VOGU-3710 file (C-alpha; in Angstrom, 3 decimals, decimal comma):
1> mdslkktqvl> -12,518/-17,774/-16,305  -13,681/-14,841/-14,138  -12,100/-11,749/-13,477  -11,194/-12,411/-9,816  -9,620/-15,941/-10,896  -7,509/-14,374/-13,442  -6,052/-11,688/-11,140  -5,398/-14,356/-8,614  -2,923/-16,373/-11,191  -1,788/-13,211/-12,515
11> sdsaqfdlcd> -1,026/-11,382/-9,752  0,921/-14,170/-8,760  2,440/-14,599/-12,162  3,617/-11,054/-11,034  5,466/-11,868/-7,825  8,781/-11,250/-9,288  8,403/-7,595/-10,362  9,598/-6,069/-7,277  7,694/-3,227/-5,410  9,427/-3,852/-2,117
21> yvnhqkssqh> 12,945/-4,185/-1,181  12,185/-4,757/2,707  10,028/-8,568/2,451  9,170/-9,599/-0,539  5,986/-11,248/-0,382  5,388/-14,062/-3,132  1,989/-14,402/-3,141  -1,310/-12,534/-2,581  -4,814/-13,376/-0,663  -6,734/-15,512/-2,616
31> nlpgiypatg> -10,006/-13,772/-1,491  -7,906/-10,430/-2,309  -5,633/-11,102/-4,847  -2,828/-9,048/-6,080  -2,189/-6,604/-3,014  1,382/-6,486/-2,350  3,185/-3,862/-0,104  5,655/-1,388/-1,505  7,768/0,575/1,010  7,965/4,341/0,485
41> sngctiplfk> 11,036/6,412/0,640  9,726/7,940/3,690  9,888/3,984/5,352  5,604/3,769/4,999  4,122/0,647/3,856  1,534/1,534/0,801  -0,573/-1,445/-0,408  -0,430/-1,825/-4,238  -2,346/-3,924/-6,632  -0,063/-5,615/-8,555
51> tlmtnkcknd> -0,960/-7,948/-11,521  0,311/-8,734/-15,159  -1,987/-7,962/-17,991  -1,429/-11,543/-19,126  1,268/-14,572/-18,854  1,482/-15,395/-22,277  5,297/-14,519/-23,217  7,059/-14,866/-26,270  10,281/-14,093/-24,632  12,341/-17,262/-23,469
61> ckycinqcqr> 13,962/-16,061/-20,459  15,563/-19,117/-18,778  14,824/-18,268/-15,245  11,094/-16,699/-15,514  7,560/-18,330/-14,591  6,610/-16,999/-17,757  8,823/-18,329/-20,340  7,660/-19,067/-23,530  8,704/-22,854/-22,972  6,799/-23,436/-20,170
71> dftrielspd> 3,465/-25,424/-20,136  0,701/-24,074/-17,957  -2,043/-22,245/-18,741  -2,262/-18,647/-20,343  -5,036/-16,106/-19,593  -5,184/-12,220/-20,143  -7,119/-9,491/-18,481  -8,454/-6,567/-21,092  -7,563/-2,982/-19,919  -11,121/-2,677/-19,073
81> eiakvflkyy> -11,009/-5,969/-16,792  -7,943/-4,766/-14,939  -9,218/-1,175/-14,362  -12,414/-2,409/-12,954  -10,687/-5,110/-10,380  -8,429/-1,765/-9,348  -10,922/0,222/-8,722  -12,804/-1,850/-6,925  -10,305/-2,582/-4,701  -9,234/1,344/-4,480
91> tegyvnglfl> -12,582/2,489/-3,628  -13,024/0,204/-0,787  -9,548/1,071/0,264  -7,617/-1,992/0,006  -4,860/-0,604/-2,150  -3,545/3,312/-2,107  -1,991/2,298/-6,288  -1,520/0,584/-9,251  1,673/-1,606/-10,336  1,008/-2,932/-13,706
101> ssgvsdtidn> 3,270/-5,370/-16,212  2,877/-7,684/-18,784  4,132/-11,089/-20,399  4,572/-10,147/-24,318  1,513/-11,892/-26,019  1,980/-11,139/-29,731  4,020/-7,838/-30,468  5,304/-5,157/-28,265  3,849/-2,151/-29,734  0,456/-4,317/-28,758
111> tmdrlietcs> 1,302/-5,254/-25,566  2,355/-1,841/-24,692  -0,780/-0,081/-26,472  -2,635/-2,314/-23,978  -0,908/-1,428/-20,921  -1,146/2,551/-21,828  -4,747/2,082/-22,622  -5,453/0,554/-18,859  -3,985/3,844/-17,803  -5,662/5,881/-20,238
121> ilrkrygyqd> -8,547/4,257/-18,930  -8,105/4,942/-15,234  -6,965/8,469/-15,791  -9,445/9,809/-18,101  -12,370/7,722/-17,768  -12,629/7,149/-14,005  -10,894/10,484/-13,011  -8,326/8,440/-11,256  -5,483/10,404/-10,091  -3,221/8,344/-8,001
131> yihlkiipga> -0,380/6,106/-7,795  0,612/4,339/-11,149  3,573/2,445/-11,696  3,824/1,141/-15,339  6,246/-1,356/-16,757  8,157/-1,174/-19,703  8,662/-3,588/-22,292  12,226/-4,099/-23,474  12,044/-3,169/-27,120  9,136/-0,257/-26,831
141> skddikrsmk> 8,894/2,774/-28,939  10,006/6,162/-27,643  6,761/7,381/-28,256  5,034/4,763/-26,306  7,447/5,290/-23,496  6,422/9,231/-23,744  2,764/8,261/-23,831  3,547/6,067/-21,008  5,180/8,643/-18,496  2,419/11,145/-19,564
151> ladrvsinie> 0,367/8,338/-17,472  1,908/6,958/-14,949  3,843/8,074/-11,789  6,539/5,563/-11,976  7,746/3,649/-14,812  10,722/1,257/-14,844  12,543/-1,034/-17,715  14,310/-4,356/-16,165  18,287/-4,524/-16,830  17,575/-8,215/-15,579
161> aasadglsqm> 22,157/-8,300/-15,834  25,213/-6,468/-15,915  26,165/-6,674/-19,116  25,186/-8,407/-22,691  27,026/-11,779/-22,057  25,146/-11,715/-18,535  21,987/-11,270/-20,201  22,589/-14,098/-23,415  22,673/-16,464/-20,645  19,290/-15,991/-19,371
171> sstkdynkdi> 17,274/-14,847/-22,521  18,003/-15,433/-26,474  15,346/-12,681/-27,645  16,537/-9,560/-25,741  19,112/-7,683/-26,826  20,610/-5,587/-23,629  21,888/-2,721/-25,532  19,269/-1,849/-27,672  16,373/-3,105/-26,033  17,192/-2,102/-22,505
181> lkrlswidsi> 20,022/0,529/-21,872  18,958/2,362/-24,923  15,542/2,612/-23,195  16,237/3,139/-19,977  18,186/6,309/-21,678  15,147/7,037/-23,065  13,385/7,097/-20,169  15,894/9,959/-18,905  15,763/11,968/-21,869  12,275/12,668/-22,188
191> rkrdrrlcps> 12,018/12,933/-18,427  14,679/15,758/-18,496  12,941/17,388/-21,085  9,675/18,068/-18,808  10,080/17,045/-15,181  5,473/17,211/-15,060  6,104/13,502/-16,837  6,920/10,499/-14,452  6,847/13,126/-11,418  8,375/9,615/-8,965
201> gpttqmivga> 10,936/8,896/-11,571  12,372/5,760/-13,111  13,432/2,402/-11,493  14,911/-1,007/-12,611  15,332/-4,452/-11,460  17,887/-7,177/-11,738  18,228/-10,477/-11,388  20,595/-11,948/-9,122  22,206/-15,234/-9,258  20,358/-16,644/-12,520
211> ndetdseilk> 24,190/-16,187/-14,515  27,971/-15,757/-13,497  27,679/-12,208/-12,956  29,308/-10,766/-9,550  28,450/-8,569/-6,982  31,426/-6,005/-8,472  30,257/-6,375/-12,100  26,678/-5,846/-11,048  27,672/-2,470/-8,817  29,617/-1,096/-11,601
221> rmekiykktn> 26,933/-1,641/-13,810  24,730/0,297/-11,228  27,369/3,000/-10,384  27,579/3,789/-14,226  23,771/4,470/-14,956  23,710/6,573/-11,833  26,066/8,549/-13,255  24,227/8,688/-16,547  20,875/9,243/-15,404  18,558/10,113/-12,673
231> lkrsyfsgfq> 17,282/6,639/-11,919  15,641/6,754/-8,557  16,033/3,230/-6,983  17,107/-0,261/-8,177  15,752/-4,033/-7,239  17,074/-7,070/-6,966  15,501/-10,165/-7,344  17,239/-13,246/-5,515  17,298/-15,757/-8,278  14,823/-18,747/-7,688
241> plegtefenk> 14,634/-22,310/-9,353  11,386/-22,389/-11,017  10,115/-26,059/-11,949  9,003/-25,719/-15,893  11,914/-23,280/-16,387  14,996/-24,316/-18,017  16,809/-23,096/-15,091  15,021/-25,090/-12,732  18,030/-26,880/-11,516  20,361/-24,097/-10,941
251> tecdlkrtgq> 21,090/-23,261/-7,152  18,772/-20,846/-5,248  20,242/-17,303/-4,272  21,444/-16,280/-1,371  18,904/-13,880/0,211  21,846/-12,499/2,496  23,538/-12,040/-1,148  20,658/-9,545/-2,647  20,536/-7,587/1,614  24,412/-6,764/0,714
261> lyhadsllnd> 23,322/-5,424/-2,452  20,803/-3,495/-1,501  23,162/-2,054/1,047  25,850/-1,270/-1,350  23,522/-0,171/-4,125  22,555/2,400/-1,771  26,094/3,401/-0,786  26,773/4,312/-4,586  23,393/6,261/-5,248  22,560/7,847/-1,906
271> yhfktkelif> 25,970/8,454/-0,264  27,901/8,502/-3,586  30,426/5,928/-2,951  32,684/4,706/-6,043  32,655/1,011/-6,378  36,721/1,489/-6,154  36,072/2,087/-1,937  33,758/-1,099/-1,836  35,537/-4,309/-0,299  34,866/-7,613/-2,316
281> dgngnlslne> 36,197/-10,990/-2,127  38,484/-12,756/-4,313  35,512/-13,672/-6,412  34,874/-10,065/-6,869  31,455/-10,791/-3,992  30,621/-8,754/-0,971  30,970/-10,528/2,197  27,667/-11,834/3,134  28,007/-11,215/6,800  29,766/-7,737/7,298
291> dpkilaaknm> 28,353/-4,394/6,967  29,698/-2,950/3,556  30,023/0,788/4,815  32,132/-0,439/7,735  33,977/-2,785/5,336  34,527/-0,137/3,398  35,331/2,454/6,255  38,369/0,073/7,608  39,755/0,777/4,141  39,641/4,262/4,390
301> nifplevnna> 42,590/6,406/5,628  40,344/9,465/6,246  39,987/8,035/9,950  38,918/8,797/12,612  37,341/11,888/11,213  36,825/15,040/13,644  33,201/15,935/13,663  33,290/19,419/13,816  35,055/20,218/10,354  34,956/17,512/8,225
311> nyhdlirvpg> 33,038/18,097/5,179  29,453/16,324/4,459  31,383/14,130/1,616  33,466/12,822/4,537  30,593/12,632/7,068  28,866/10,436/5,061  31,346/7,889/5,176  31,613/7,386/8,733  29,287/4,009/9,501  26,267/5,378/11,934
321> igiksarkim> 25,789/8,443/10,219  23,365/8,663/7,794  22,431/11,344/5,111  19,693/13,124/7,396  22,334/12,984/10,444  24,962/14,320/8,727  23,222/17,310/7,431  21,700/18,024/11,275  25,650/18,400/11,926  26,822/20,155/9,623
331> dirknkpfee> 23,673/22,681/10,483  24,073/22,619/14,408  28,232/23,002/14,466  27,998/26,325/12,727  26,661/27,862/16,099  28,099/25,456/18,568  30,671/22,513/18,399  29,768/19,050/19,712  31,398/18,082/22,540  29,563/14,678/23,776
341> iedlkklgvv> 29,104/11,433/21,211  25,460/11,730/23,509  24,737/14,787/21,253  25,261/12,982/18,351  23,145/9,843/19,349  20,585/12,552/19,779  20,345/13,475/16,437  20,164/9,730/15,154  23,666/8,953/14,618  23,913/5,254/15,937
351> tsraepyikl> 26,976/6,060/17,818  28,085/2,631/18,666  29,451/2,169/14,689  30,090/5,719/14,684  32,405/5,532/17,667  35,926/4,364/16,235  35,152/6,418/13,268  35,196/9,946/14,802  36,833/12,403/17,164  34,840/15,363/19,092
361> kgnyqsaldr> 37,597/18,144/19,212  40,252/16,615/18,706  39,086/13,307/21,374  39,109/10,069/20,348  36,306/8,272/21,086  37,038/4,940/20,450  40,066/2,565/19,574  39,738/1,891/15,356  40,070/-1,984/14,629  41,844/-1,855/11,350
371> y> 42,616/-5,198/9,423
//
């Protein structure tokens, strides 16, 4: 099998390692396999070459297309093959970066060595200096993690579940605390000692709906991680039953659920909400239809809020006011107080959402409908 055909198989197998939270593209073009969009922090879409090094894997993750018990063709790309295919795409302008992951074909150490070798070939042999996102294998050595961080702009390790019990429902070959949380802590401590390493910061990914964990449990775990580390972003992969896996008969996760988790996760990570401020139903899950920020706001006793003297912490809790617009408000009102709702709209405030929660110079903008 030639490199292009291998790339098609392995890039499609890599579709479940997320690099984009806006629209999860599930397969790549047959004539240009491996090209997937990623959304940057500025909202721009960046095409990445995303592939597995191999779909051979010793792990028994019951939801995974590459689980060891599944009967299908197993193939592998060498570090040289990946580097050549990627550089062809890069030099022809099809992609702006590499997203590289792998199954565990033999040992974790050997797998990490091949991943690191691929990055080293690109950086040192070919002088490639643009973006690389490298997946860390759970259980990787501290030395291999550091070597990866010297070569990659971003590294990530999939947390997969919110707890050890949650992971045990999906896999018996990984130790949640030792293989994943400990490695996540190592990534953070290595980066804190040398900020030149992994400049884009680490990320993680969780599988949603493959076990019995609730949204509350998921978000409480993420809250703990954000407190302890400088994790940049979390991805939420909605479970899909795949033929030939042990979970092929389980119910697919509603994509509305992962969408709401992204909203709530942003409130924790970017807006510094607490999980106790969020509203969950009797089963511990978020509403599938209502904005988590609006539901949280309706349960707070700080509204309506006077825009002209509110502190930053409270301003960013107003529905319709984002981080950028809150900072603009704080800056502008030093010289001139806001009097008209239209002045806020010009700053990017979604006034249709914000009006019930704010006052301008003591004047209510609209009635707050509490429940």
